[in-house]
SEFIVO-274856 format. One record per residue: residue in one letter; residue number from 1; x, y, z of N, C-alpha, C in turn. Coordinates in pm, whole numbers, plus 32768, in hexadecimal, padded with zeros to 4 digits. Layout:
   residuo   num     nu     nv     nw    cau    cav    caw     cu     cv     cw
         A   NUM      X      Y      Z      X      Y      Z      X      Y      Z
...
***
This chain:
   residuo   num     nu     nv     nw    cau    cav    caw     cu     cv     cw
         M     1   5666   B7C4   A3A6   5601   B75C   A399   55BB   B76A   A313
         K     2   559E   B6FB   A2D2   5559   B700   A251   54C4   B700   A268
         L     3   548F   B775   A28F   5403   B781   A2B0   53D1   B806   A27B
         S     4   534F   B815   A26F   531A   B890   A236   532E   B908   A292
         I     5   5309   B968   A246   52FC   B9F3   A26B   532A   BA46   A1F8
         L     6   57C6   BB7E   A54C   57D6   BBDB   A55F   5844   BBA4   A556
         S     7   5B1C   BD6A   A738   5B79   BDB7   A75E   5B33   BE38   A772
         V     8   5AD7   BE13   A7AD   5ABE   BE97   A7E3   5B3C   BEE1   A7C8
         G     9   5B35   BF69   A7B9   5BAF   BFB2   A79C   5C1A   BF79   A7F3
         L    10   5C8E   BF63   A7BE   5CF1   BF1C   A80D   5D1E   BF6B   A885
         L    11   5CEF   BFE3   A890   5D0C   C02F   A908   5CA4   C014   A974
         A    12   5C42   BFBD   A957   5BD3   BFAB   A9B3   5BFF   BF63   AA31
         G    13   5BC0   BF83   AA9F   5BD8   BF3A   AB1A   5B6B   BED5   AB30
         A    14   5B73   BE8D   AB9C   5B11   BE26   ABB9   5ABF   BE4A   AC34
         V    15   5AB6   BEC9   AC55   5A68   BEF2   ACC9   59E7   BF2F   AC9B
         A    16   5980   BF1D   ACEA   5900   BF56   ACC7   5905   BFEC   ACD3
         A    17   58D5   C030   AC6E   58D5   C0C1   AC6F   5879   C0F4   AC03
         V    18   584A   C16E   AC13   5800   C1AF   ABA9   5862   C1D7   AB3E
         P    19   584A   C1B3   AABC   58AB   C1CE   AA54   58C3   C262   AA3F
         T    20   593D   C282   AA1D   5960   C30B   A9FB   5997   C30F   A970
         A    21   5988   C37E   A92B   59AF   C387   A8A0   5A2A   C3DE   A88F
         T    22   5A82   C3B0   A838   5AEE   C404   A809   5AF6   C3F2   A773
         T    23   5B37   C44C   A72F   5B3D   C443   A69E   5BCA   C436   A66A
         D    24   5C2C   C42D   A6C0   5CB5   C42A   A68F   5D09   C3BB   A6CD
         S    25   5CC5   C353   A702   5D10   C2E8   A742   5D3F   C283   A6DA
         P    26   5DBE   C260   A6D7   5DEE   C1FF   A676   5DC9   C172   A69E
         I    27   5DC5   C118   A63C   5DB6   C08B   A65A   5E40   C053   A678
         V    28   5E51   C01D   A6EF   5ED3   BFEA   A719   5ED1   BF52   A70F
         K    29   5F2B   BF18   A6C3   5F31   BE87   A6B6   5F6C   BE4C   A734
         R    30   5F27   BDE6   A769   5F5C   BD99   A7D8   5F7B   BD0F   A7A3
         A    31   5FEC   BCDA   A7C7   6011   BC58   A792   6060   BC08   A7F8
         T    32   601C   BBE1   A863   6059   BB85   A8C1   5FF9   BB11   A8D7
         L    33   602F   BAA3   A904   5FDD   BA2C   A919   5F82   BA3A   A991
         N    34   5F92   BAA3   A9E0   5F43   BAB2   AA5B   5EDB   BB1F   AA52
         D    35   5EC3   BB58   A9DB   5E5B   BBBE   A9CE   5DD3   BB83   A9F0
         V    36   5D7B   BBD7   AA23   5CF6   BBA8   AA4C   5C8A   BBED   A9FA
         G    37   5C16   BBAF   A9F5   5BA7   BBDE   A9A4   5B71   BC64   A9CE
         T    38   5B3A   BCAB   A96C   5B01   BD2F   A981   5A6D   BD2D   A95C
         G    39   5A29   BD9E   A96D   599B   BDA5   A94D   594B   BD45   A9A2
         Y    40   58E3   BD0C   A968   5893   BCAD   A9B5   58E5   BC34   A9E2
         A    41   5950   BC13   A99D   59A6   BBA5   A9C9   59F1   BBC4   AA49
         S    42   59F1   BC43   AA72   5A31   BC68   AAF1   59D3   BC56   AB69
         Q    43   5955   BC3A   AB4E   58F1   BC2B   ABB8   58E4   BB98   ABE2
         N    44   5890   BB7F   AC45   5875   BAF7   AC71   58F4   BAB0   ACA0
         G    45   594C   BAFB   ACE3   59C9   BAC1   AD13   5A3F   BAD1   ACB6
         G    46   5A24   BB03   AC3B   5A90   BB1F   ABDE   5AB8   BAA7   AB8A
         T    47   5B0B   BAC4   AB23   5B3A   BA5D   AAC6   5BD1   BA63   AABF
         S    48   5C13   B9FD   AAF4   5CA5   B9F6   AAF5   5CDA   B981   AAA4
         G    49   5C81   B92E   AA6F   5CAB   B8BC   AA1F   5D05   B85E   AA6B
         G    50   5D73   B836   AA2B   5DCD   B7D5   AA68   5E43   B811   AAB0
         A    51   5E3F   B894   AACB   5EAF   B8D6   AB0F   5ED3   B88D   AB90
         G    52   5F54   B872   ABA1   5F83   B82C   AC17   5F8B   B795   AC06
         G    53   5F59   B764   AB93   5F5F   B6D5   AB7A   5FD5   B6AF   AB22
         T    54   5FD0   B639   AAEB   603A   B60A   AA93   6034   B654   AA0D
         T    55   60A8   B65F   A9CA   60AE   B69A   A944   60E1   B632   A8E3
         T    56   6095   B61D   A878   60B9   B5BB   A812   60B7   B5FE   A78A
         T    57   611E   B5EA   A73A   6123   B61F   A6B2   6101   B5AF   A650
         V    58   60A5   B5CC   A5F3   6077   B565   A595   6089   B596   A505
         S    59   6098   B536   A4AA   60A9   B558   A41D   605D   B4FB   A3C1
         S    60   6010   B49B   A3F8   5FC4   B43F   A3A5   5F36   B433   A3DA
         F    61   5EDD   B3FE   A386   5E52   B3ED   A3AD   5E45   B38E   A424
         A    62   5E8C   B31F   A420   5E84   B2BF   A48E   5EB6   B2FB   A511
         Q    63   5F25   B344   A50A   5F59   B385   A583   5EF5   B3EC   A5B8
         F    64   5EB8   B436   A55E   5E5A   B49E   A586   5DE1   B462   A5CD
         T    65   5DA1   B400   A590   5D29   B3C6   A5CB   5D45   B388   A654
         A    66   5DB8   B34A   A663   5DDA   B30F   A6E5   5DF5   B37A   A74D
         A    67   5E35   B3E6   A726   5E60   B44C   A785   5DEC   B49E   A7BD
         V    68   5D80   B4B2   A76F   5D14   B50A   A79D   5CAA   B4C0   A7ED
         A    69   5CB2   B43D   A7F8   5C4E   B3EF   A83F   5C62   B3F7   A8D6
         G    70   5BF6   B3DE   A920   5BFE   B3D8   A9B2   5BF0   B460   A9F2
         T    71   5BE0   B460   AA76   5BC2   B4DA   AAC0   5C36   B50E   AB14
         A    72   5CA8   B4CA   AB12   5D1D   B4FB   AB5C   5D4E   B57D   AB1D
         K    73   5D86   B5D7   AB6E   5DBA   B656   AB39   5E2A   B63D   AAD5
         K    74   5E1F   B67F   AA60   5E82   B666   A9F8   5E84   B6D6   A992
         V    75   5EFB   B6F2   A95E   5F0E   B750   A8F1   5F41   B701   A87A
         V    76   5EF8   B708   A80C   5F1D   B6C0   A793   5F4B   B726   A72C
         V    77   5FCA   B722   A709   6005   B77F   A6AB   600C   B73C   A622
         V    78   5FCC   B77A   A5BE   5FCD   B745   A536   603E   B788   A4EB
         S    79   60A0   B73A   A4BD   611B   B773   A486   6116   B78D   A3F0
         G    80   60B3   B753   A3AB   60AE   B766   A31B   602A   B738   A2E3
         P    81   601C   B732   A25F   5F9D   B70D   A222   5F7A   B67A   A236
         I    82   5EF8   B660   A245   5EC5   B5D7   A24E   5E4C   B5CE   A1F0
         T    83   5E4E   B570   A196   5DE0   B55D   A137   5DA6   B4D2   A149
         Q    84   5D21   B4CC   A159   5CDD   B44C   A168   5C48   B463   A151
         T    85   5C0A   B415   A0FC   5B79   B41B   A0ED   5B3C   B3C2   A159
         A    86   5AFA   B400   A1BA   5AC9   B3B5   A22D   5A5D   B404   A275
         D    87   5A11   B3BE   A2CA   59AF   B400   A320   59F6   B45D   A382
         Q    88   59A8   B4B5   A3BD   59DF   B50F   A422   5A27   B4C0   A490
         I    89   5A93   B4F8   A4C0   5ADE   B4BC   A52E   5AAB   B4F5   A5B1
         K    90   5A86   B49E   A60D   5A51   B4CA   A68D   5AC2   B4F7   A6E9
         I    91   5AAE   B56B   A725   5B11   B5A9   A77C   5AE6   B598   A80D
         G    92   5B3E   B569   A860   5B1E   B557   A8ED   5B27   B5D8   A93C
         S    93   5AEF   B5D8   A9B3   5AF4   B64C   AA0D   5B83   B66D   AA32
         N    94   5B97   B6E9   AA60   5C18   B717   AA95   5C89   B709   AA2F
         T    95   5C69   B732   A9B4   5CC6   B722   A945   5CDF   B7A7   A900
         S    96   5D5D   B7C3   A8DF   5D82   B830   A886   5DBD   B7F5   A807
         I    97   5D85   B81C   A795   5DBD   B7F6   A713   5DFA   B872   A6D7
         I    98   5E7B   B871   A6C0   5EC5   B8E8   A699   5F14   B8CC   A619
         G    99   5F00   B91C   A5B3   5F55   B913   A53C   5FD9   B959   A557
         K   100   6046   B913   A541   60C9   B94D   A55F   60E6   B9C5   A507
         S   101   60B3   B9C2   A48B   60C8   BA30   A42D   6057   BA2B   A3C7
         S   102   6060   BA7F   A360   5FF9   BA81   A2F8   5FF6   BA02   A2A6
         K   103   6058   B9AA   A2B8   605B   B92B   A26F   5FFE   B8C3   A2AB
         A   104   5FC1   B8E3   A31E   5F66   B884   A35F   5EDD   B88B   A31A
         V   105   5ECD   B83E   A2B0   5E54   B83F   A25F   5E18   B7B3   A25E
         L   106   5D9B   B7A8   A288   5D53   B729   A284   5CF8   B72B   A20A
         T   107   5D07   B6CA   A1B2   5CB8   B6C5   A138   5C68   B643   A133
         G   108   5BE5   B650   A11E   5B90   B5DC   A10C   5B4C   B5A8   A188
         F   109   5B71   B5D9   A1FD   5B2E   B5AE   A278   5B23   B624   A2D8
         G   110   5AB9   B61F   A329   5A9F   B68A   A388   5AAC   B65C   A418
         L   111   5A89   B6B6   A473   5A95   B69E   A503   5A0B   B6A7   A544
         L   112   59F1   B650   A5A3   5972   B64F   A5EA   598A   B650   A680
         V   113   5951   B6B4   A6C3   5952   B6BA   A755   58C4   B69A   A782
         K   114   58AE   B623   A7B2   5828   B5F5   A7D3   5823   B5BF   A861
         E   115   57CB   B5F9   A8B2   57BA   B5D1   A93D   583C   B5D7   A98A
         Q   116   588D   B63E   A96C   590D   B653   A9AD   5912   B6E4   A9DD
         S   117   5982   B708   AA1E   5990   B792   AA4E   5A24   B7B9   AA53
         N   118   5A3B   B83C   AA53   5AC1   B874   AA65   5B1F   B84B   A9F3
         V   119   5AFF   B87D   A97B   5B4C   B85B   A903   5B77   B8DB   A8BC
         I   120   5BF4   B8E0   A890   5C2A   B950   A843   5C5B   B91A   A7BC
         I   121   5C33   B95E   A751   5C62   B93F   A6C9   5C9C   B9BF   A690
         R   122   5D21   B9C2   A675   5D62   BA3F   A64A   5DC4   BA24   A5D7
         N   123   5DCA   BA85   A57F   5E32   BA8C   A518   5E31   BA13   A4BB
         I   124   5DB7   B9E5   A49C   5DA4   B971   A445   5D54   B99C   A3CB
         A   125   5D76   B96A   A356   5D21   B977   A2E0   5CDE   B8F2   A2C6
         I   126   5C5E   B8F9   A29F   5C12   B881   A27B   5BC9   B89D   A1F8
         S   127   5BD6   B843   A198   5B96   B85D   A117   5B5C   B7DE   A0D9
         K   128   5AF7   B7F4   A087   5ABB   B78F   A02F   5A93   B70F   A078
         V   129   5A3D   B721   A0DD   5A03   B6AE   A123   597E   B68E   A0E0
         L   130   5972   B61B   A0A1   58F8   B5F8   A059   5881   B5ED   A0B8
         A   131   580A   B609   A085   5792   B60C   A0D9   577D   B589   A124
         G   132   5799   B519   A0E4   5786   B499   A126   57E1   B483   A19C
         N   133   584A   B4D5   A1A8   58A9   B4C9   A217   5897   B533   A282
         G   134   5831   B588   A275   580F   B5E9   A2DD   5848   B672   A2C5
         D   135   5841   B6C4   A32D   5870   B74F   A327   5908   B757   A333
         A   136   593F   B7C9   A309   59CD   B7E1   A322   59E8   B7E5   A3B8
         I   137   5996   B831   A401   5998   B82D   A494   5908   B828   A4C3
         G   138   58E9   B7C7   A515   5864   B7BC   A551   586F   B7B6   A5E8
         V   139   5813   B7FA   A62C   580D   B7F7   A6BF   577F   B7D2   A6E5
         Q   140   576D   B762   A72A   56EA   B730   A750   56E7   B709   A7E3
         K   141   5684   B737   A82C   5675   B713   A8B9   56F9   B725   A904
         A   142   5743   B78C   A8E3   57C6   B7A4   A91E   57CB   B831   A955
         T   143   5823   B847   A9B5   5831   B8CB   A9F2   58C2   B8F6   A9F4
         N   144   58D5   B979   A9F4   5959   B9B7   AA02   59B9   B988   A994
         V   145   59A3   B9BF   A91E   59F5   B9A2   A8A9   5A24   BA26   A86E
         W   146   5AA7   BA36   A860   5AE2   BAAD   A823   5B23   BA86   A7A0
         I   147   5AF2   BAC1   A733   5B26   BAA8   A6AC   5B63   BB2A   A67B
         D   148   5BE6   BB2C   A666   5C2D   BBAA   A64E   5C94   BB9A   A5DF
         H   149   5C9E   BC00   A58A   5D01   BC01   A51E   5CF8   BB81   A4C9
         V   150   5C7F   BB60   A49E   5C6F   BAF1   A442   5C4D   BB25   A3B7
         D   151   5C68   BAD5   A353   5C46   BAF1   A2C8   5BEE   BA7F   A299
         L   152   5B6F   BA9D   A27B   5B0F   BA37   A254   5AD9   BA55   A1C9
         S   153   5AD9   B9F1   A170   5AAA   BA0A   A0E8   5A85   B988   A0A3
         S   154   5A41   B998   A033   5A2F   B92B   9FD4   5A3E   B968   9F49
         D   155   59D0   B96C   9EFC   59CA   B9B6   9E7F   5937   B9C4   9E5B
         R   156   5919   BA12   9DF4   588F   BA20   9DC5   5883   B9EE   9D36
         D   157   58D6   B98B   9D15   58D5   B950   9C90   5872   B8DD   9C85
         H   158   5838   B8B4   9CF7   57D8   B846   9CFB   5752   B87C   9D2F
         D   159   56EB   B826   9D37   566B   B855   9D6B   5674   B86A   9E02
         K   160   560E   B8A8   9E3B   5612   B8D6   9EC5   5618   B865   9F2B
         D   161   55F9   B7EB   9F02   55FC   B77B   9F5F   5675   B71F   9F4C
         Y   162   56D2   B745   9EF8   574A   B6F4   9EE2   57A2   B6F3   9F5F
         Y   163   57A8   B766   9FA2   57EC   B772   A024   5783   B790   A08E
         D   164   57A2   B778   A10C   5749   B79B   A17A   5773   B823   A1B1
         G   165   5757   B83E   A22F   577A   B8BF   A26A   5810   B8CC   A283
         L   166   583D   B948   A28E   58C8   B960   A2B3   58DB   B961   A349
         I   167   587A   B99D   A391   588D   B9A8   A422   5804   B9B4   A464
         D   168   57CE   B941   A491   5745   B939   A4C2   5741   B916   A557
         F   169   56E1   B955   A59D   56CD   B940   A62C   563D   B914   A642
         T   170   5628   B89C   A674   55A1   B864   A67C   558D   B817   A6FD
         H   171   5511   B7ED   A713   54EB   B79C   A787   551F   B7D9   A808
         A   172   54F7   B856   A822   5513   B89A   A8A1   55A7   B8B0   A8BC
         A   173   55F9   B8B4   A853   5684   B8DE   A867   5684   B966   A8AD
         D   174   56E9   B981   A8FF   56E2   B9FA   A952   576E   BA2D   A974
         F   175   5778   BAAE   A98A   57F3   BAF3   A9B2   5863   BADA   A94C
         V   176   5847   BB08   A8D2   58A0   BAF2   A860   58CB   BB78   A826
         T   177   5949   BB81   A7FC   597D   BBF8   A7B8   59C7   BBD0   A73A
         V   178   59AE   BC1A   A6CF   59FA   BC0E   A652   5A39   BC95   A637
         S   179   5ABE   BC9B   A62F   5B02   BD1B   A626   5B75   BD18   A5C4
         N   180   5B93   BD8D   A58B   5C0A   BDA2   A537   5C15   BD3B   A4C8
         S   181   5BA6   BD19   A48A   5BA4   BCAB   A42A   5B79   BCD7   A3A0
         Y   182   5BA3   BC8A   A33B   5B82   BCA3   A2AF   5B25   BC34   A282
         I   183   5AA8   BC56   A263   5A40   BBF6   A243   5A10   BC1A   A1B7
         H   184   5A26   BBC0   A156   5A1A   BBF1   A0CC   59FB   BB82   A068
         D   185   59CB   BBAF   9FF3   59B4   BB58   9F7F   5960   BADE   9FA1
         H   186   58E0   BAF9   9FBC   5888   BA8F   9FED   57F7   BABA   9FD5
         W   187   579D   BA59   9FD3   570F   BA79   9FC3   56CE   BA9D   A049
         K   188   56D2   BA44   A0AB   5689   BA56   A12A   56EE   BA4D   A19C
         A   189   5716   BABE   A1D3   5790   BAC2   A225   577B   BA99   A2B6
         S   190   5722   BADE   A2FE   571E   BACB   A38F   568E   BAC7   A3C2
         L   191   5667   BA55   A3F5   55E1   BA3F   A429   55E8   BA33   A4C0
         I   192   559B   BA86   A503   5592   BA80   A595   5502   BA5B   A5B8
         G   193   54EC   B9DF   A5E1   5464   B9AC   A5F4   5435   B96C   A573
         H   194   5422   B8E9   A571   5412   B89F   A4F3   5383   B891   A4C3
         S   195   531F   B8A9   A517   5296   B88C   A4EE   5233   B8E8   A533
         D   196   51CA   B910   A4E9   515F   B961   A523   5116   B916   A593
         S   197   511D   B893   A593   50D1   B843   A5F4   5123   B81B   A66E
         N   198   519A   B855   A67E   51F2   B82B   A6EB   51F8   B890   A75E
         S   199   5190   B8DF   A76E   5194   B949   A7D5   51A2   B912   A862
         A   200   5166   B89E   A87F   516A   B869   A908   51F9   B84E   A934
         E   201   524D   B81E   A8D9   52D7   B801   A8FC   532E   B87D   A8F5
         D   202   5316   B8D3   A892   5373   B941   A876   535B   B9C0   A8C7
         T   203   52DE   B9DA   A8EE   52BF   BA57   A933   530C   BA60   A9B7
         G   204   534E   BAD2   A9CC   53A0   BAE7   AA42   5430   BABF   AA2D
         H   205   5450   BA8A   A9B8   54D8   BA61   A996   5502   BAAA   A916
         L   206   555E   BA72   A8CD   558F   BAAC   A850   55BF   BB3C   A864
         R   207   5611   BB51   A8CB   5650   BBD5   A8E1   56D5   BBD7   A896
         V   208   56D9   BC29   A82D   5749   BC26   A7CF   577C   BCB3   A7B3
         T   209   5800   BCC4   A7B9   5843   BD3E   A78E   5889   BD22   A70A
         Q   210   5877   BD7C   A6A9   58C3   BD75   A62C   58FC   BE00   A614
         N   211   5982   BE0B   A614   59BB   BE91   A607   5A42   BE92   A5C1
         N   212   5A61   BF06   A588   5ADF   BF1B   A542   5AF5   BEB2   A4D5
         N   213   5A8A   BE90   A48F   5A90   BE2C   A426   5A7C   BE6C   A39C
         H   214   5AB1   BE2B   A336   5A97   BE53   A2AB   5A46   BDE4   A269
         W   215   59CC   BE08   A242   5974   BDAD   A1F8   5977   BDD8   A166
         S   216   5993   BD7C   A109   59A4   BDA5   A07D   596C   BD3C   A01D
         N   217   5925   BD6B   9FB6   58EF   BD16   9F4C   589C   BCA4   9F85
         I   218   5836   BCC9   9FD1   57DC   BC68   A010   574D   BC89   9FE7
         N   219   56FF   BC22   9FCC   5675   BC39   9FA3   5619   BC5A   A019
         S   220   5625   BC11   A087   55CA   BC27   A0F8   5605   BBF4   A179
         R   221   55BF   BC11   A1E8   55E4   BBE5   A270   5669   BC20   A29C
         T   222   5666   BCA4   A2B3   56E2   BCE5   A2E1   56CD   BD33   A364
         P   223   568F   BCFA   A3C9   5651   BC76   A3D1   55BA   BC7F   A3C5
         S   224   557A   BC09   A3CB   54EB   BBFC   A3E5   54DD   BBC7   A473
         I   225   5492   BC0F   A4C7   548B   BBEB   A555   53FA   BBDD   A583
         R   226   53DA   BB67   A5B9   5356   BB4C   A5F3   5361   BB44   A68B
         F   227   5300   BB79   A6CF   52EC   BB65   A75F   535A   BB9C   A7B9
         G   228   53D2   BBB0   A787   5444   BBCD   A7DA   545D   BC60   A7F3
         T   229   54D4   BC7C   A82B   5502   BD03   A84A   5587   BD17   A803
         G   230   558B   BD75   A7A6   5604   BD8A   A757   563E   BE14   A767
         H   231   56C2   BE1E   A766   5708   BE9E   A768   5769   BE9E   A6F3
         I   232   5751   BEF5   A692   579F   BEF8   A617   57D7   BF85   A607
         F   233   585D   BF8F   A607   5897   C015   A600   5920   C011   A5BC
         N   234   594C   C089   A593   59D2   C09B   A558   59EB   C03F   A4E2
         S   235   5986   C026   A48F   5996   BFC7   A422   5979   C005   A39B
         Y   236   59B9   BFCE   A333   59AD   BFFF   A2AB   596C   BF93   A256
         F   237   58FE   BFB8   A215   58B3   BF5D   A1C1   58BE   BF8E   A131
         S   238   5905   BF44   A0DD   5917   BF6E   A052   58DC   BF06   9FF3
         A   239   5889   BF34   9F97   584A   BEDD   9F34   57FF   BE69   9F75
         C   240   57B4   BE87   9FDF   575E   BE24   A020   56CE   BE4A   9FFF
         S   241   5688   BDF7   9FB4   5602   BE1A   9F87   55A5   BE36   9FFC
         D   242   5597   BDD5   A055   554C   BDE7   A0D1   55AE   BDFD   A143
         G   243   558B   BE56   A19D   55E1   BE70   A20F   55B0   BE27   A28B
         I   244   5597   BE73   A2F4   556E   BE3C   A375   54D7   BE29   A375
         N   245   54AA   BDAE   A389   541C   BD8D   A38D   53F6   BD64   A41A
         T   246   53AD   BDBA   A460   5380   BD9C   A4E7   52F1   BD67   A4DE
         R   247   52D8   BCF5   A520   5257   BCB1   A50A   5229   BC66   A586
         D   248   51A9   BC48   A589   516F   BBF3   A5F3   5193   BC22   A67F
         G   249   5183   BCA3   A698   5196   BCD9   A71E   5226   BCF5   A745
         A   250   5285   BCE3   A6EB   5311   BD02   A70B   5321   BD96   A729
         Q   251   537F   BDB4   A782   53A3   BE3E   A7A3   5436   BE52   A77E
         V   252   5452   BEB6   A729   54D9   BECA   A6F6   5503   BF5B   A709
         L   253   557C   BF70   A73A   55B8   BFF4   A745   561E   C000   A6D5
         V   254   5609   C060   A67A   5657   C06D   A600   569B   C0F6   A601
         E   255   5721   C0FA   A60F   5768   C177   A622   57E7   C17E   A5D0
         S   256   5803   C1F2   A599   5886   C20F   A560   58AB   C1AC   A4F2
         N   257   584E   C197   A493   5865   C13D   A422   585A   C189   A39F
         V   258   5894   C151   A337   588D   C18C   A2B1   585E   C123   A24E
         F   259   57FC   C148   A1FB   57C6   C0F0   A195   57DD   C12E   A10C
         S   260   5810   C0DF   A0AE   5825   C10C   A026   57ED   C0A3   9FC7
         G   261   578B   C0CB   9F76   5752   C06E   9F15   56EB   C010   9F4F
         S   262   56AA   C035   9FBD   5644   BFE1   9FFA   55BB   C020   9FE5
         S   263   555D   BFD3   9FAC   54D6   C007   9F96   5484   C006   A016
         K   264   54A4   BFAD   A073   545C   BFA4   A0F3   54C2   BF98   A164
         P   265   5501   C004   A18B   556C   BFFB   A1EF   553C   BFCF   A279
         L   266   54C3   BFF9   A2A0   548D   BFD6   A324   53F6   BFD1   A317
         Y   267   53BB   BF5B   A330   532B   BF4E   A31C   52F0   BEE2   A378
         S   268   526D   BEE8   A389   5225   BE8B   A3E1   51D7   BE25   A390
         T   269   51C9   BDAD   A3CB   516E   BD47   A39A   5127   BD0C   A413
         D   270   50A3   BD01   A40B   5057   BCC1   A478   5078   BCFD   A500
         A   271   506F   BD81   A508   507C   BDC9   A587   5104   BDB5   A5C9
         G   272   516F   BDD0   A57D   51F4   BDDD   A5B7   5210   BE71   A5CD
         Y   273   526A   BE92   A629   527C   BF1D   A654   530F   BF45   A655
         A   274   5326   BFC7   A646   53AF   BFF9   A649   53B3   C088   A67E
         V   275   5420   C0A8   A6C2   5445   C132   A6E4   54C2   C150   A694
         A   276   54BF   C1BB   A646   552E   C1DA   A5EC   5562   C266   A607
         S   277   55E7   C275   A609   5623   C2FA   A618   56A8   C300   A5CF
         D   278   56C6   C373   A594   5744   C38E   A54F   5767   C322   A4EB
         N   279   5709   C303   A490   5723   C2A6   A425   571B   C2EF   A39F
         D   280   5770   C2CA   A342   5768   C2FC   A2B9   5729   C28E   A265
         F   281   56AA   C2A1   A23F   5660   C23B   A1F7   5672   C244   A160
         G   282   56CB   C29A   A133   56E5   C2A5   A0A4   5668   C2CB   A059
         G   283   5648   C282   9FED   55D1   C29F   9F9F   5554   C260   9FD6
         G   284   555F   C212   A042   54EB   C1D3   A07F   54BA   C220   A0F8
         S   285   5461   C1E2   A144   542B   C226   A1BA   5407   C1BE   A225
         N   286   53F5   C1EF   A29D   53CC   C19C   A30E   5334   C194   A30F
         T   287   52FE   C11D   A2FB   526E   C10A   A301   5246   C0AE   A374
         A   288   52A1   C092   A3D1   5283   C03A   A442   5225   C07E   A4A5
         L   289   51D6   C02F   A4E8   5180   C062   A553   51D7   C094   A5C6
         A   290   51AC   C0FE   A608   51F8   C138   A676   51FE   C0D9   A6EC
         G   291   5278   C0BF   A71B   528A   C061   A787   52A3   C0A3   A80D
         T   292   52C9   C053   A870   52DE   C082   A8F8   536C   C06A   A92B
         L   293   53C1   C025   A8DD   5449   C006   A90A   54A2   C080   A8F4
         K   294   54BB   C0CB   A95E   5509   C146   A953   5592   C13C   A995
         S   295   55AD   C0D2   A9DD   5630   C0BF   AA1C   5649   C02B   AA2D
         V   296   56C7   C009   AA43   56F0   BF7E   AA58   5745   BF77   AAD7
         P   297   5754   BEFF   AB12   5793   BEF5   AB96   582B   BEE8   AB93
         Y   298   586D   BF28   AB34   58FF   BF25   AB2C   592D   BFA8   AAEE
         S   299   59A9   BFCA   AB04   59DF   C045   AACA   5A16   C028   AA3F
         Y   300   5A15   C08D   A9EA   5A48   C07F   A963   5A64   C109   A92B
         T   301   5AA6   C10D   A8B8   5ACD   C18B   A87B   5A95   C195   A7EF
         K   302   5A4D   C1FE   A7D1   5A1B   C216   A74A   5A7F   C26B   A6FD
         L   303   5A96   C243   A680   5AF2   C28E   A62C   5AB3   C30A   A5F0
         G   304   5A2F   C309   A5E0   59EB   C371   A594   59E0   C346   A503
         S   305   596A   C352   A4C8   5955   C31C   A443   59B3   C358   A3DA
         S   306   59DD   C3D5   A3ED   5A36   C413   A38B   5AC1   C3D6   A38A
         N   307   5AE3   C38A   A3F2   5B68   C34E   A3FD   5B6A   C2B8   A3E5
         V   308   5AF6   C27D   A3D7   5AEE   C1EA   A3D8   5B2F   C1AC   A35D
         K   309   5B10   C1DB   A2E7   5B46   C19B   A26F   5BDE   C197   A271
         A   310   5C1D   C207   A28F   5CAF   C20D   A292   5CE9   C1B4   A2FE
         A   311   5CA1   C1A5   A36C   5CD5   C155   A3DC   5CC4   C0BF   A3C5
         V   312   5C61   C099   A372   5C3E   C00C   A364   5C6E   BFD0   A2E0
         E   313   5C59   C014   A272   5C76   BFDB   A1EF   5D0C   BFB9   A1E1
         G   314   5D29   BF3C   A1C3   5DB2   BF0F   A1B4   5DFE   BEFD   A235
         K   315   5DBD   BF0E   A2A6   5E02   BF06   A328   5DC9   BE9C   A384
         V   316   5D6A   BE4D   A354   5D2E   BDE4   A3A7   5D42   BD5D   A362
         G   317   5D17   BCF5   A3A4   5D2E   BC6E   A372   5DA1   BC2C   A3B8
         N   318   5DD5   BBC1   A37E   5E3E   BB73   A3C1   5EC7   BBAF   A3A4
         N   319   5EDF   BC23   A3DE   5F5B   BC6F   A3C3   5FB1   BC82   A43F
         L   320   5F9B   BC30   A4A6   5FED   BC3A   A51E   6065   BBDB   A514
         S   321   60C6   BBF0   A569   6137   BB95   A575   614A   BB6F   A606
         F   322   6166   BAF2   A61F   6179   BAC1   A6A9   6205   BA83   A6B6
***
């Protein structure tokens, strides 16, 4: 959203449990059309997208926009690059959007999940969506969205408002996971909660997991989270000026992450809170207020901060094959 101011480890299950830590678990790529969401996307009945519905392969903008509409169960396979300067394309409920290979690159337009539920977006790259056309991926008033193995970028050759957000969750979006993704070359990357004045709508929602991601060459919002509940782990932040900004009563659990070149890796604004463990903050430090979020209602695997860079760098993004 253009306004002021997020795979759980693929070994994760979808059952409620107190998390346990290991330091030597590999990231295992899953690449079937029937995979289900992890992290917070595994809660509230789970996220299965269009599994069990029709499968359609698309290769043009017109085919894509037609295929993702409606609420019937459907899997939309993107077979190659699609370029179009356009507003965000609205995605219907019970939909899986799957890039067949690394050639599935959307340029000039983004995706919007608004007032829908049960959506999976995997193995897609999205780049250079102009600010007037919205975010690369936006989730608004929607529940159960799993975004996995995506590559999101623009550039920093223009001013900070030339592009909008890369991956924003607003208006009480809930039960969302962003995993195994490469988020890079951008000014303002990920906004969770769009306004200081939106507490009435957002409080009790905005439950977001962001894990096993590589954030690179970003100025701010990696992420910025208001009012919500965030779980950020197993991620590598390289050359990101601002890191995780917890604000306006947000509670964030920050575990097993590595920061390189960040002056503010984890900090509070307007009484945001965090619990942090096993993080390498590089030359920066944790200045966030002490929070209360010490566990989450799903199982997951921590890599250990000493293993994160090797496990994530060059191994995430739209690199699956179906």
